[in-house]
C-alpha positions as CSV (number, residue, x, y, z in Angstrom):
1,M,23.7,-11.4,-1.2
2,A,23.2,-7.6,-1.2
3,I,21.5,-7.8,-4.6
4,K,19.0,-10.2,-3.2
5,R,18.3,-7.8,-0.4
6,W,17.7,-4.9,-2.8
7,K,15.4,-7.1,-4.9
8,T,13.4,-7.9,-1.9
9,I,13.0,-4.3,-0.9
10,L,12.2,-3.4,-4.5
11,S,9.6,-6.1,-4.7
12,F,7.9,-4.8,-1.6
13,A,8.0,-1.3,-3.1
14,V,6.4,-2.4,-6.4
15,L,3.8,-4.3,-4.4
16,G,3.0,-1.0,-2.5
17,L,2.7,0.8,-5.9
18,A,0.4,-1.9,-7.2
19,V,-1.9,-1.7,-4.1
20,A,-2.1,2.1,-4.5
21,A,-2.9,1.7,-8.2
22,L,-5.7,-0.8,-7.4
23,S,-7.0,1.5,-4.7
24,Y,-7.1,4.4,-7.2
25,G,-8.8,2.2,-9.8
26,Y,-11.5,1.1,-7.3
27,A,-12.1,4.7,-6.1
28,A,-12.4,5.9,-9.7
29,V,-15.1,3.4,-10.7
30,Y,-17.0,3.3,-7.4
31,D,-20.5,4.8,-7.6
32,Y,-21.0,6.9,-4.5
33,S,-24.6,7.6,-5.3
34,K,-25.6,4.0,-4.6
35,P,-26.0,2.6,-1.1
36,M,-23.0,0.7,0.2
37,N,-23.4,-3.1,0.5
38,G,-21.2,-5.7,2.2
39,I,-18.9,-6.2,-0.7
40,D,-18.3,-2.5,-1.1
41,F,-17.6,-2.2,2.6
42,A,-15.1,-5.2,2.5
43,L,-13.3,-3.7,-0.5
44,L,-13.1,-0.3,1.2
45,A,-11.8,-1.7,4.4
46,T,-9.2,-3.9,2.6
47,S,-8.1,-0.9,0.6
48,M,-7.7,1.2,3.7
49,I,-5.7,-1.6,5.5
50,L,-3.4,-2.3,2.5
51,C,-3.0,1.4,1.6
52,P,-3.0,3.4,4.9
53,P,-1.8,6.7,3.3
54,Q,-5.3,7.1,1.9
55,L,-6.3,8.0,5.5
56,L,-4.4,11.3,5.1
57,F,-7.1,12.4,2.5
58,A,-10.1,11.0,4.4
59,F,-11.4,14.4,5.3
60,C,-11.1,15.6,1.7
61,I,-14.8,15.2,1.0
62,D,-15.0,17.5,-2.0
63,C,-12.0,16.0,-3.8
64,E,-12.7,14.4,-7.1
65,V,-11.0,11.1,-7.8
66,I,-11.6,11.2,-11.5
67,G,-9.4,13.7,-13.4
68,W,-6.1,15.4,-12.9
69,N,-6.7,16.3,-9.2
70,G,-7.5,12.8,-8.3
71,F,-4.5,11.5,-10.1
72,V,-2.2,14.0,-8.3
73,M,-3.8,13.0,-4.9
74,Y,-3.3,9.3,-5.6
75,S,0.2,9.9,-6.8
76,V,1.1,11.3,-3.4
77,I,-0.7,8.3,-1.8
78,A,1.3,6.0,-4.1
79,V,4.6,7.5,-3.2
80,L,3.9,7.3,0.5
81,N,2.7,3.7,0.1
82,V,5.8,2.7,-1.8
83,V,7.9,4.1,1.0
84,L,5.9,2.3,3.6
85,Y,6.1,-1.0,1.8
86,A,9.9,-0.5,1.2
87,L,10.3,0.0,5.0
88,V,8.3,-3.2,5.6
89,G,10.7,-5.0,3.2
90,M,13.7,-3.6,5.1
91,L,12.2,-4.9,8.3
92,V,11.7,-8.4,6.7
93,I,15.3,-8.5,5.7
94,W,16.5,-7.2,9.0
95,E,14.5,-9.9,10.8
96,K,15.8,-12.6,8.5
97,S,19.4,-11.6,9.1
98,A,18.8,-11.5,12.9
99,E,17.8,-15.2,13.0
100,P,20.2,-17.5,14.8
101,R,22.0,-19.9,12.4
102,N,23.3,-23.4,13.3
103,L,23.2,-22.9,17.0
104,T,23.6,-26.2,18.9
105,L,23.6,-26.7,22.6
106,R,26.3,-29.0,23.9
């Protein structure tokens, strides 16, 4: 049973890493010189919701996403997102274990 719990936490952590990697990929290919349309806004909002550690670097206007500095910045974001998703996985396990089992009223 304990292995299943660790697999759940690890699955959430890997999901957090994948979300951060997708956010980095989107930020690296996004063309900031063009005006933002509805799809760009929806993708940006979804990226910020699914990867909240990006908000720590929101005021870093002069930071380049492409290159070594962007990779280091998104590595920090990825680590924080992995920790956040692992905590969510722990909460899911905790809530599952707190459910009442086979309670019958007589």
